[in-house]
N, C-alpha and C positions, 0 to 999 in steps of 0.2 A: 638396874639401879637408876640409870639415866632415864629409862622409859617411865619408871615410877615417878621420878621428879617431874617429867613432862606431863604426866597425868595429873599430878598435884597442881601444876601451874594452870592446866586446863580447867580444873575444878574451880580454882580461884577466879579465873577469867570468866567462867560461866556464871558464877555468883554475881560478879560485877555487872555482867551484861544483863542479867535478870533485873537487877536494881535499876539499871538505866532504862531497860525496856518498860518497866512499870511506870517510872517517872515520865518518860517520853510519851508513852501511850496514853497516860491518863491526864497529864498536866499540859503538855504542849498544845494539843489540839484545843483544849478548853481556853488556853490563854491567847492563842493566836486567832482562833476562829471568830472572836468578837469583831475584829476588823474586817474579816472576810465575808461575814454574813450580811447581806443587804438588809437594811432596816425598812420598816413600813408595814410589815406583816407580823402581827403579834404571835401567831402560831410558830413562825420560824424562830423568832426571838426566844420564846419560852421553851421550845424544843432544845435549843442550845443551852439555856440556863439550867434546865432540868438535867441534862446530861452532865454538865459541869458539877452540879450539886450532888448528883448520885455517884459519879464515876471518879472525879478527881481525888487525889490522895487526901488523907485526913490532914487537918491543919497542923498537927505536930510533925507530919512527915515531909513537909515542904517549906521552903523559905518564902518569905514575902518577896515580891508582890504577886506570886502565882496564886491562882484562884483555888481556894480550898473546897473540898467536897467530903462526902461520906466514905469514900474509898471502897465502894461496892465492886465486887467482881462482875463481869458481864452478865452471867445468868441472874444474879440478884438485882443488878441495876435494871435489866430488861423488864423484870416483873414490875418494878415500881414505875418505870417509864410508861409501861402499858396502862397503869392506873392513871397517870397524869394525862396521857394523850387520849385515853378513852373519855375522861371527864371533859377535856377541852372540846373534843368532837361533840359530845352530847350537849354541852352548853351552847356551842355555836349552832348546832343543828336544831336545837329547840327554837331558835329564832329563824333560821333559814328554812327548816322543814322540808328539805329536798330529798333526804334519805332516811332510812329506817334508823331509829335510835338504837344505841347499844344497851343502855340500862332501861329497865322497865319502870313504869309508874313515875315518870318524871313530871314535875310541875310544868305548867304551860308558861310560855313567854310571848310577849308581844313582838310582832315583826319589827317594830320600831326600836327595840332594844339594841344597844351597842354590842356588836359581835366581838369587838376588840376587848371591851370591858369584861364580857362573859368569858372569853378565852383566857385572859391573863389572871382573872380571879380563880377560875377553875384550876389552872396549873399551879398557881401559888398556894392555894388552900390545900390541895392534895399534898404537895411537897412538905409544907410546914405541919401538916396533920398526920404524917406518917408515924407509925409505931413499929419499932423503936424510933425515937425522934432523931432527926439529923443533928449534927453538932451545932451549937448555938451560933458560932461564927458563920456557918452556912445559912442558917435561918435568918440571921441579921442581914446578910447580903441579899437574900431573896426578898425580904421586906423592903429593902431599899430599891431593888429592881421593880418590885410591884408598884411602889409609890411612883416611880418614874414612868412606868408604863401607863398607869391610870392618869397621870398628869397630862398625857398626850391626848386624852379623850375629853372633849368639851363637856363641861359640867351641865347637868340637866337631867331630865327624866329618862332619856335613852341610856345614859351612863348608869344611873341608879338601877334601872331595870336589868341592864347587862350584868352588873355586879351581883344583883340578887339571884339571877338564874345561875351564874357561875358558882356562887357560894352554895346554892342548894344542890347542884349536881356534884360538887366536891364532897359534900357531906354524905350524899347517897353512895358515891363510889367508895369512900373510906369505910362506910358501914358494910357495904356488900362484900368488901375484900377482907373484913375482919375475920379472924379465925379460918383463914384459907390455907393453912399449912405452912406459912412462912415462919422460919426460925424454930421449927419443931425438930429437934435433933434426930437424925436418922442415918448414922454412919454406914458407909459401905462395908459389907461383910468382907473380912480379909481371908483370902484363900491360901491353900498350901499345896494344891495339886497343880500339875502342868496346865497352863491355859487360864488359871484363876488369877484374878487381880490381887496384888498386894502392894503396900506402899513402896515408893521408888526413891532411889538416891536423888539428891543428897539430903533432902529434908526428912524423908520417910514418915510423912504424915498422912492422915486420912482426911479427905476433903471436908472442911468445916461447913461447906454449903451443900452437902449431899442431900439435904432436905428439899432442895429444888425439885427432886424427883416426885415428891408427894404434894406439891402445891396444886391447888385446884386451878385447872386451866381457865383461860378467859373465853375461849370459843370452842375448844374441843369437847367432845362428849365424854372422853375419858383420857387419862394421861397416856395410855398405851394405844391410842387410836391408830397411830401410824407406826406400829412396831416394825422394826427393820427385820430383814432376813437373818441377821446375826453374823457372828464371826465365821471364818472359814474353818473347815475341818483341818486340824493341825497335821494330819497325815497326808494331806492332799498336795499335789504338785503346785497348785496355785498358791497355797499358803507358803510353800518354800520359795516361790518366786517373789512374793511380796516381802517375806522375811529377808531375803538376800538384797532386795531393792533398798529397803530402809537401812539395813546393816551397812551397805556400801555408801549410800547417798546421805544418810542422816547422822553419820558418826562425827563426834567432836574432834577426833584425831584420826588422820589417815583416810579421810573420806575421798570419794571419787567425784564429788560435786565440782561443777565448773564455777567460774566466778559469777556467771549469770544466775546459776541455780542458788548459790549462796546469797546473792543479793535479793533474789525473789523470796527466799526463806526469811531473811531479815526484814524485808519489806512487810511481810504478813506476820511478823512476830508482835506487831502492834495490836493494842486493844481495838477490835473492829468497830465497836459501837460509836465512839466519837468520829472516827474516820468515815464510816459509811453514812452516818446521819449528816455529816457536814456536806458530803456529796449530794445527798438527797435535798438538803436545804438549797444548795446552789442550783440544782435542777428546777426546784419549785420556783425559785426567784427568777431564773432565766425564762421560764415559761409563764411567768406572771400569774401564778395560781391565785385565786381569790382566797380569802381567809377561810371560807367554808370548804373549798377544795383542799387547801393545805391541812385543815383539821382532819378531813377524811383520810388523806394520804398517810399522815403520821399515826392516826389511830389504827389503820390497817397494818402498817409496817410494824408498829410497836407490839400489837397484839399477836401478829403472826410470828414475830421473832421471839417474843416471850413464850408463846405456846410451843414453838419449835424447841426451845431450850428446856422447857418443862418435859416435853416428850423425849428429848435427847437424854436428859438425866434419868428419866424413868427407864429408858432403854439401857443406859449404862448400869443401872441397878439390876436390871433383868439379866443381862449377859455377863457382867462382871469379868470381862476378858482382860488378860494381862497386856501391859504396855510393851512396845518393842524392846525397851531396855531390859525388862525382866525376861522376855522371851529369848533375847540374844544371849544374855548371861547364863540362862538355864536351858539352853537348847539341847543339851544332852538328855534332857528328860522328855522331849516332845515327841519321841517315837517317829521322827522323820529323818531319813538318812541323807536328805538333801540340805539339811541345816547343820551348821557347826557352831558350837558355843564359843563365846569370847567373854571371859570373866570380867575383863576391865573395860568393856565397851560402854561408852557414854553418849547420850544424845547431844546434838549440837546446841539445842536449847534445853534447859532443865525440864524434865518431864513433869507435867502437872499432876497433882495428887488425887487423881480419880481414874476410873477404868477407861480403857482405850475405845471401846465401841459404843456409840459412834462418835464422830468428831463434832464437838460443840461449835467450833469455829465455822464449820461448813453447814451445820444446822442453822446457825444464826444468819450467815451470809446468804445462803440459798433462800431463806424466808424473806430477807430484805430484797434481794434482787428479783425474785419471782413476784413479790408484792408490787414492786415498781413496774414490772412488765404488765401485770394485770391492771394496775391503775391507769397507766398511760396507754394501754391497749397496743403496745408495741415493745419489742425487745430492742429495737434500733434507736437508741438515744446515745449520743456521745457525751461522756462525762469523765471526770478525773478523780482519782483517789491519791491522796498524799499521805505518806507514811512519816510519822514523827520519829521513827527509829532511823531510817535511812536518809530522811529529809529529801526524798525524791518523789516524783509524781508519775503515775502511770495513767495513760489515756485508754479508755475502752469505748467501743462503738456499739456494744451490746451489753445489757445488764448481765445476762447469764454467762458472758465470757469471763467474768471475774472468777467463776467457780473453777475453771480449769487451773487458774493460778493458785487459788487457795487450797485446792486438793493437792497439787504438787508441793506447795510450800510446806505443808505439815509433814510430808515425807522428808523433804530436805532438812527440816528442823529435827528430824529423828524421833518425833513424838507420836506418830501414828503409822499404822499399816495403811495401805491404799483402800482396802474395802471399807473400813470405818469412815474414811473421808467421803467416798462415793455414796455410801448409804446414808451418811449424815446429810449430804446435799439433797438426797432424795426425800428424807424426812422433812427438811425445810421447805422443799418445793411443794410437797403434798399439803403441808400445813398452810402455806401461803395461798394455795389454790382453794383450800377449804374455806379460809376466811373470806376470800374474794367472792366465793360462790354463795355464802350463807349470811354474811354480815355487811352492814353499811350499803345496803342496796337502795337504788333510786326509788322514790315514791312517785307513783303515777296518779296525779290528782284528777 
């Protein structure tokens, strides 16, 4: 009876933590980053504004004066951010002409045109032109920011030409991404056999954004281009090892996590998109990237991360593998003598409503980190990530070192087996390398 009451308290606690995580992950970075992002580079400014507009909670979900947004989940927000950053890149590059364009058949632009006016116009016009439309309060804020950004550009022909090319590219981007599979319902099939995914406690819902699996990629030849090797054989010793690892380390009650492991899990329970892009903006500012260089960096990173998540969701739909919470509660059916069922086992963080394999967090983060490594042509750059959940900062000296932590964190949170984390990171890496090798290439005049 006492154990049942304890489990009930844990469930209530987890629900509260989930609410706090969502608010902290989506609101705090957007609200605080404004003071932290160095100004003077319109690409950096509008990367921040776009992430706030797409990711921050809906206006009805947050109190003033926090910045309202459309409340998109990371996979959905990433797709729309790629549209924004792709348009910004093409608008600036149409003037700079240093690298290959992303979109085809773009209008020409004079070299004298304002790159700042082109960048802010492209970003603003894609955001306010999205279908379904962003909430009106968000569009109104974007209109205000757009006016303020343009006011910093000296009036004249250069400004007019910059606005013209930015608007033209935005129209083309929106047209090219129309009917690309966004918002076309495609729920994950619910399984009944051992190893098959089914909705998990406590919400027991089917991912409302499972359609991400079928969205047309930005750069990949097909959604399944980097199909992973898939889940482990449930009868194998390795499966039992990973089963027992997450069962022990990822439990809400009675876990073997150390204090440090718990803090790492909580650190990476935050939405990765605002946190990792903030770090990328800080690196770009510290290295004094030009507006053209910044546009290319954010186009590469946004398209790689969007395509990694599209590929990830396609992989989830292909493998449809059960989550640890289901596997542990139903272990009596897995035909593995080295696993033991625990009917009341709960994950430390509430389990997301989609299949286990592979890890979306690691698909996204690997795409971001390997893109940064490719862009800067080195893995050795010191930077910081700050979590709005723990309000702590971690310093890294290598981009790819982040992945060791994000892989372990998903296990400490109890929401993934290790193999989906490792293979998710591999999918993100391969996607980033594909983008770096095939798009945004230098033009040799």
